[in-house]
C-alpha positions in Angstrom: -10.1 -18.2 -17.7 -7.5 -19.8 -19.9 -4.0 -18.3 -19.7 -1.6 -19.2 -22.5 2.1 -19.4 -21.9 5.3 -19.5 -23.8 9.0 -18.9 -23.4 11.0 -16.0 -24.9 14.8 -16.2 -25.3 16.6 -13.2 -23.9 20.2 -12.2 -22.9 19.1 -12.7 -19.2 17.9 -16.2 -19.8 14.5 -17.6 -20.9 11.5 -15.5 -19.9 8.3 -17.2 -19.1 5.4 -15.1 -20.6 1.7 -15.6 -20.0 -1.4 -13.9 -21.5 -5.1 -14.2 -21.0 -7.9 -12.7 -23.1 -7.4 -9.3 -21.5 -3.6 -9.0 -22.1 -0.2 -9.9 -20.9 -0.4 -11.4 -17.4 3.1 -12.4 -16.4 6.7 -12.3 -17.3 9.0 -14.3 -15.1 12.7 -14.9 -15.0 14.1 -18.4 -14.6 14.6 -18.1 -10.8 11.8 -15.7 -10.1 11.4 -14.9 -6.4 7.7 -14.3 -6.5 6.0 -16.3 -9.2 2.6 -15.3 -10.3 -0.3 -17.3 -8.8 -1.4 -19.9 -11.3 -5.2 -19.8 -10.8 -7.4 -21.2 -13.5 -6.3 -23.0 -16.6 -2.6 -22.2 -17.6 -1.2 -24.0 -20.6 1.4 -23.7 -23.3 -0.1 -21.9 -26.3 0.1 -19.0 -28.7 -1.9 -15.9 -29.3 -1.4 -12.4 -30.7 -0.4 -10.9 -27.3 2.3 -13.5 -26.7 3.7 -13.0 -30.2 3.6 -9.2 -29.8 5.3 -9.4 -26.4 8.0 -11.6 -27.8 8.7 -9.2 -30.6 8.7 -6.2 -28.3 11.0 -7.9 -25.8 13.4 -8.8 -28.6 13.4 -5.1 -29.8 14.0 -3.9 -26.2 17.0 -6.2 -25.7 18.4 -5.1 -29.2 18.2 -1.5 -28.0 15.5 -0.6 -30.5 12.6 -0.2 -28.1 12.3 2.1 -25.1 8.5 1.7 -24.3 6.1 -1.2 -24.6 2.8 -1.1 -26.4 1.0 -4.1 -25.1 -2.4 -4.9 -23.5 -1.7 -5.6 -19.9 -3.6 -7.8 -17.4 -1.7 -7.9 -14.1 -3.6 -9.4 -11.2 -3.2 -7.9 -7.8 -4.7 -5.7 -5.1 -5.8 -2.2 -6.0 -2.8 -0.9 -4.1 -0.4 -3.2 -6.0 -2.0 -2.2 -9.4 -1.5 1.5 -8.5 2.2 0.9 -7.8 2.6 -1.1 -11.0 0.9 1.5 -13.1 3.2 4.1 -11.6 6.2 2.1 -12.6 5.2 2.6 -16.2 5.8 6.3 -15.8 9.5 5.9 -15.1 11.2 6.9 -18.3 13.7 4.6 -20.1 17.2 5.2 -18.9 16.2 6.9 -15.6 15.9 5.6 -12.1 14.1 6.6 -9.0 14.3 5.6 -5.3 11.7 3.6 -3.4 10.9 6.8 -1.5 10.3 8.6 -4.7 8.1 5.8 -5.9 6.1 5.9 -2.7 5.6 9.7 -3.1 4.5 9.2 -6.7 1.9 6.7 -5.6 0.7 9.2 -3.0 1.9 7.1 0.0 5.1 8.8 1.1 5.0 7.2 4.5 4.5 3.7 3.0 7.9 3.1 1.5 8.0 -0.6 2.7 4.6 -1.4 1.4 5.4 0.2 -2.0 8.7 -1.7 -2.1 6.8 -5.0 -1.4 4.3 -4.2 -4.2 7.2 -3.4 -6.5 8.7 -6.7 -5.6 5.5 -8.5 -6.6 5.3 -6.8 -10.0 4.1 -9.6 -12.4 5.4 -7.8 -15.5 9.0 -6.9 -15.0 10.8 -5.1 -17.9 7.4 -4.0 -19.3 6.5 -2.4 -16.0 10.1 -1.4 -15.2 10.6 -2.2 -11.5 14.3 -2.6 -12.3 14.4 1.3 -12.5 13.7 1.5 -8.7 16.9 1.6 -6.7 18.1 2.5 -3.2 18.2 6.1 -2.1 22.0 6.0 -2.3 21.9 4.8 -5.8 22.6 1.2 -4.9 21.0 -1.8 -6.5 18.6 -3.4 -4.2 16.4 -6.5 -4.4 15.0 -7.6 -7.7 12.9 -10.7 -8.6 15.2 -11.7 -11.4 18.4 -11.2 -9.3 20.8 -8.3 -9.0 22.9 -9.4 -12.0 19.7 -9.1 -14.2 18.8 -5.8 -12.7 22.3 -4.5 -13.4 22.1 -5.8 -17.0 18.8 -4.0 -17.6 20.1 -0.7 -16.2 23.3 -1.0 -18.2 21.3 -1.7 -21.3 19.3 1.5 -20.7 22.4 3.5 -19.8 21.1 4.1 -16.3 23.6 2.4 -14.1 25.9 4.7 -12.1 29.4 3.3 -12.5 30.1 3.2 -8.7 27.2 0.7 -8.4 28.4 -1.7 -11.1 28.4 -5.1 -9.3 30.2 -6.8 -12.1 32.4 -4.4 -14.0 
């Protein structure tokens, strides 16, 4: 399957975006900790999904979009896809803990596994893994780095002042 790729400028640096025939497959930050596996034919290109994703990301960063309306095509295990789809239910401007995410997935005793799946989210921002924080409200790991996580939470008005890493 051919996967088309492009870059979208953003306040957190260039975002690498990729889409296949089924939908948006990846969004990656410049120094992404867990890049998406490049199976098949990946090449620079353009299609309706990439253009729509670029517009919606621009609107999000401008404070004009709170939810995304895109066809999605994340590749992962059934468990990972369940965690990722659960991320989509976290409202804009709100945060939950990893334990709360595990409970929502129906695996309360699997907080670490849920955290690992969260960390492998191939569609950050659109599937808002940045809204998952430590039980004490602290910012914890994020594929795009903690400054990016902080930026996204500040943008949404969801960052508790006591956990502002860079006031």
